[in-house]
N, C-alpha and C positions, 0 to 999 in steps of 0.2 A: 597769529589770524587763526580764525576761531575755526573749527572740522566739525561745526556744526548747525544740520543742512537748517537751509535761509530761506521762506518760501517766496517767490516771487509770483505775483501774476499778470500776463500781459495777453492783455486784447482791449475790441476786438480789432483786426487786423484788417486794414485800409483792401481795396481792391484785392479783396478776395467777394463770392459769391456765397453772398451766407454769412454767420454769425461763428467765428473762431475764439477761445478761447482757450489759451494753454498756462497750467501752473507751471514752473521750474522751482524742482528740487535744489539749493547749493551750496556748495562747500566751497572757501574759498575763494568765491569770485569764479566758480565752474558748474557749467549743469550738470549738476547728475543725477537726475529723475526728473523726469516730464512726467505730464500730465494731459491730454491731447482732451477740450472738453467742443462737445454736441452740442449748445444748447437752443436751440429751437428744436421744442417736436413739431408734426404736422400730421400723420394720420393717415399716407395714403395708403396703407398696408390694411389699418380696418373699415379708409369710405371705399374699396371694392369689396369689400364681402356684401354676400348677399347680390351683390349687380348682376344682370340678365352678361357670359360671357365675351360680346362686343365690343361693351359698353368701357371696358380697359382701355379700347385705343382712341377711347374720347377724355380718357380721366392720365392716365399717367405721363402724356406730352406735360400737363401739367406741373409735373410734379418739379421740372428746370425747363427756366428759356433758355438757355446756352448750349444745353445736349438733350432738348427735346428730341431731335432727332432719333438717338440710340433710345431713348423710354420705347418709343414707336415701334420699332427693331427688334427689340428686344419683344414685347408682348406682340407682334406677331407671330416672330420665330416659335414664341411657348405654343401658341394659338394652334401655328401652323404644325407642329408636331405633334400636337396633340390630334387634329384630323388627320393626321398623315400625309399633309397640305406639301405638294412643289407646287413652287410661281416657274411658270413661262421664261426663258431665256430674257427676252424686256425688260419682265417683272425685275429678276435677279438684280439685270445691270443698271436702269433704272435705281435700285432701289440701296445697291453699291453706291450707286454716283453721287444718291442723296444724303450717303450718310458718310461720306469719304467727304463731300462740302461744306458737313457738318463738324467733321470735327481735325480739316488743315484753317478750317476758321478757328474754332480754337485755341491750337495751335499761333495761329498769327497774330489771334490776340494776345496770347499769353505774355510770347516774347517781347510785343511793342507797345502794349497797353499795362502789362500788371507785371513782369519780371525786369526789364530794361530801366524804367523811371528811377529803379532804385539805387541804380547808381550815379544818376544827376543829384544824388545826397549832397547836404554841405559834409556830412566824416568823409567822402574823397577826396575833398577840396586838395590841391597843390598831389595831384596822380599825374601821372605824367597824361596819362588818357583822357584824365576829367572833362576838358573841356569841348573834348570832343563831345563827348560823350553826354555832358549836361547839352549842349549842341542839337546833340539828334535827339536825344529818349528826357529832356526833362517835360514832367507830367505841363501838360495844355500847351507851351511854348516850344515845344521840342518838333522839330523840322519831322522826325518822323513819322507825326502826330496827323500833319498835316496830307502828309502824304498814304500814309496806311490806310486809314479811314476811308478816305472814298475805294483804294483799291479792295478792301472787303469789303462795301455795299457794292461794288461791280460784280462781286465775285457771286455773294451769295443771290443777286439775280436770276443763279441757277434754278434754287431752291423755288423759284416760281416754276418754272417752266416743268421742273423732275416732280414737284409735293403740292405745286397747286399754291403754296405757302409759307412761310417758315416764322415764327414760330408753331408750335399743337398741330401741324402738318395731320389730316385724316388717311391721305394719300398709301403710307402700310396698312397693307390689312392682309390675312392669313394665302391667301390667295397670289402674291402679287403687289403692286401699284396701280392707286385705281386712276394714275392722274397718265393718260399715256401722250405718248411726242410723234406729233407730222413731219416729215422732212423737214421744213424749216426753223422749227424747234431745234428737232437736233443740230443743223447747225450752226444756231446760236449757241448750244451751250458747247461745242466745238471751238467755234468760236471766242468763249467768255475762258475756260481751261488756259487757251492761246495766249487770252490778255495777261491773264494772272501771271503762267510760266514767265510773261516777257517782266510781269512787275517784279517776282521774286529774284530773275537774273541779274536784275539790272540793280534791284536795291539791297534783296537781302543777301543775298551772295557772293554777287558780283561774278559768276560763273555758270554755264550749264547743270541743268537740275542733273545731267548725266556724272558729271563732271565730281559733284559733290556728293551722291553714291555711291559711285567707287572708288571714294574715299576708305582705301581696307586697314589702317594700320593709324598710328600714333603717328608714327613717321612720318610717314606720307602728308597725314593734316598739320603736321610742323612744318611739312618741305613747303604744301602749299601756301600757308601761312608767310612762309617768308618771301613767296615768291610775289608778293602784292603789300606795301606798306597797310596799315591800321584801318586806318581812311577809307580805305580801297571798298569796303560792302560793312553794313552792318553785322554776318556772319564774322565778318575779317577782325573787326571789333570787337565783339564779343569777347572771341577768342583771346585777344591781348588783352583785356582784363582781366576772366580767370587767371590766365597765364600767372598774372601781376598779384591776386588777391588768391591764388589757389585753393581755386575752386573746387577741384580736382578730392583736394583730401579735403573737403568738407560735404557732412552730413551724413554718412556712412548708412545704406540700409542694411537691409538682415541678409541679403545674398544670394536671398532667394524670390524666383520672379515665375508670376502666374498670367495668362495670355490665355483665352479664348479660340483669338486665332482672330486675323481682320479680313470686313471683304470675303467672306465663300465667295465663291462658283461655281458653277459645272465645273471649269478646268479645275479650282484649288484654289483655297485663300493666298493672297497675297503675301499675308503673314503667317506661317505658318501656328497652329495652336501646339500648347504645352506648359510646362512647366517646368526650367530653371529649378539645378540642384546640385550644380555640378560639372549636368549635366541633361539632355532633354528628354525628361518622363511625361506619360500620357499627361490630362487633364485629370483622370475619372473625379468627374462630376461628384460622385456618390463620396466622396473622401471630402468636401468641404464641409463641416462643421459652424453656427454659429452660437459662441458663448456668451451669455448674459449678469457674468457674475458683477465686475465693476459698470453695467447699463442701469439706469433707470427704469426700467423692466423689471415685470414679473414673469414666471413656469419656474419651470425643469430646473435642477441647476445642474442635469451634465450634457455638454453644446449638441443641438439637437440642427439636422439637416434641414435644407429649410424646407420644405418640403412636408416636415412636423413642427417647422417651427411657427412661435406665433408671438402678434403684440401688444403686450397687455401692461398699457403706463405706471411706474409703481415710484412718483415724484420724492417717495420718502428713506426707497430702499439705503438698507446703510449700508455701507465703502464704495457705491455708484458716484460717481463722479463726469456720466453724459451717456447725454441719451443714444450714443452708437454700441451698438451691438459689434462685439468679439468676433470673424470670421475668420478660420484658420484651417487649412488645408495640411489633410493628416496629421491637425494638433495644432503643425507651425507656420508659424505670420509669413505672408507674400507680398510682398510689393508689385504694382501693377499701374501700369502704362506708359505709354514710347517706347520707356527704355527696357522694361518687361516683356515687351512686342519683340523688340529689333534683339534684344538677347534670344530668346526663344525662336527666332526666324536667325540666326545664327549672324548678322551683321556683323564683320573682323570686325573692323572701329572699336562697335561699343563692348565686344565681347573684351579687348584690351583696356578700354577706356573704366572696361571695371571689375579685373580684375581682382584687388581692394577691394572691391562690393562697392555696391550704388554710389553715389552722389553727386553733387549740384551742379557740375561742368557735364555727366555721360550724362543725367535726364534734360539738359537743354538741347543739346546735339540732339539727342535720339527723337526730339518733336521739331529739332528744323530736318533732320536725317529724312524723317516719314514724310515733309513736306516735297523733300525733291525727292522722292520715291514712290508717292501715291498721285501726283501730276499727270507725268508719263501715262500709268495706269488706270486712272480717270480720260485720257485721251481718247485711249484703244476701246477702252470699257467705252465712250459717248460713241464711239464709228464702228462698234458693234452690236448698235439698235438698229431690229431692222422697220423700220417706221409702217404701220399699215395691218403688220404682226398684235396680237393679245400683250397686254403689262397682267393681268391680271386674270386670273379661273375661278368662277364658283365654290363654294367650298363647302361640306357638313359639316357644322359641330357636333359634335358627340354628347351626349347630356354628361355621362361621368366621364371623370378620363384624368391624369393630370401630365404635367408638362415643364419642361422647361425650357426657358428662351436666353441662350446665352451671346452677348453679341462686343466686338470692341465700343466702349466709347471714346473721345480722347482722351480721356482720364484714367484710363484701364477697365479692366474686368469688367465687364455691368452680367448680370444675372437675375432676371423673373421666374417663380416655381409659382407656377397655380395649380388649382384644384378645380372642377369643377363636379356637382353635384344639380340631377333636378337643371341644370343646363343654366345651371348658376353660378359665380363666383364664390366657393366656398371656403377659399383661403388666399394668398396671393399676397409672396414674400419675395423683397429685394434684397437684395447687397448692391451698393452700389460701389466706382471707384474706389473715392475715398472713404466710402466705411473700411476699405479693406485699408486701406495705407493711412486714416484717420483710427485707427482703432484702438480701442483701451489694454488695457493690461487684459487676461482673463484667467481664470479658475489658481494658475500655477503664477503667478505674476508677474508671467512674459509681458515684454510693453509692444504695442505693433508700429509698424514704422517710422510711424515722422517720431514716435516717441524715442525711440531708439537713436535715429539719426539727430535730435539734441544731444545725444548726451557727453558733455566735453567742452560745449562750446564756451567759452567767456559772458557773462552777465551780471557785472558788478551790480552791487544793490546801489539802489538810489542815481545813477547812471540812466542816460538813457538808451530806449532798447537798442543794442546792436548789430550794424546794420545782417552782420555773417546768421543771424536769426531768424530775420527777414526771408534770406537767401535762400537757406534751407527749409522752409515753414513756406515757396510760393514755387521750389523745383518741384516740389510735388501739386504742384497748379488744384489747392484742394475747393470744388463745391462742396459747401457746407449746407446745402436748402439737400439736395442729394443726399447727403452722410443717412439723414433720418428720413428720407422721404418726405 
């Protein structure tokens, strides 16, 4: 067989928010190099220039309909930092609840609607678990869809109570949240959380959320699986599939993880902030740079911090292959997402699952762990709200200054960096989670996390796209419209 690279372009991918194309250089039927293209330019960073500061709260949620609260939270956090504002406790709890509800709805949708249907493909016919997977997860006809969609609808009624509407709420403000909750709304919110908990414990896990969150080693997870049949719950069936297909050895990431910290409250963040590179390091936001070497964007050759960055389209730039910039931390690629949050936070099961690097199985387990860990926390936050106390305080924004708003969207670290001059937005730069995970090469030729994770996979020319490539791509849960905003 020839050892000369041959290129195969795959995409667009279905069940992905936005457009995604991947070029694969193959040698002897295996991926030798990958280049990930975000082909849709949108220009929100340019739209925001010159606007009054508070207009950001109207515009940035429109970046994405499925993570609009995360965009709102990042913008509000940046404006609050600019003003030196501290929301009152009710505003913090309501904001954390709304943000948590959106993140969990994303994890829930990813598992049931985006990721698991791939195991009902005809490629897997003959596997011992195939009949159960097809009956449960096949697109449109699977029983999980009929159960999961109504459960998601009921759960997202929380947004009406907490944020007035979803998506594109205006409830997030620098001084807190503008949608107050009375005693009746508080009771309703607690009931919706308990209802969703019941669904998760019956269908997804087949066990108490606390029992799932307490699984602290691979041995404990295997013992948990061994104590019940594969059909006992959707998580148990997924573990059966993952073991048979070797998903724990598929889609190795860079082994470095960044998290801005999940759901910061007065008592501390639910998930700790930090960078994992063999040990936990401080986030050090000033160490973030964006490299434009392989993006269809003009500007300085040297990577810049977002406060100095620009967004200048250059569709004919030589050597470029995507609209996505290449964010780096201390010059290194970073994986972000639920896996990163749980790695930085120190969950022992996730640390053990990623001993040899991130992988498809660990990424999915980390999302499901967040469902198990976050719902009990949200129940506590809902009970801590004090009806009648303020949810939002007046804030006076300065005419000049720069600030950052750093939050954790479902897919990972999201940062908004803004500069005000004469009361208007002079610059606004965004690094979304998929910008980190689906970044192109940098000036040194270092591939982004997904580009590296695809190397080594089988992908014969002329054959249908192997399911393994789909699994690796979906394990990062891409949101391409956020990638280039």
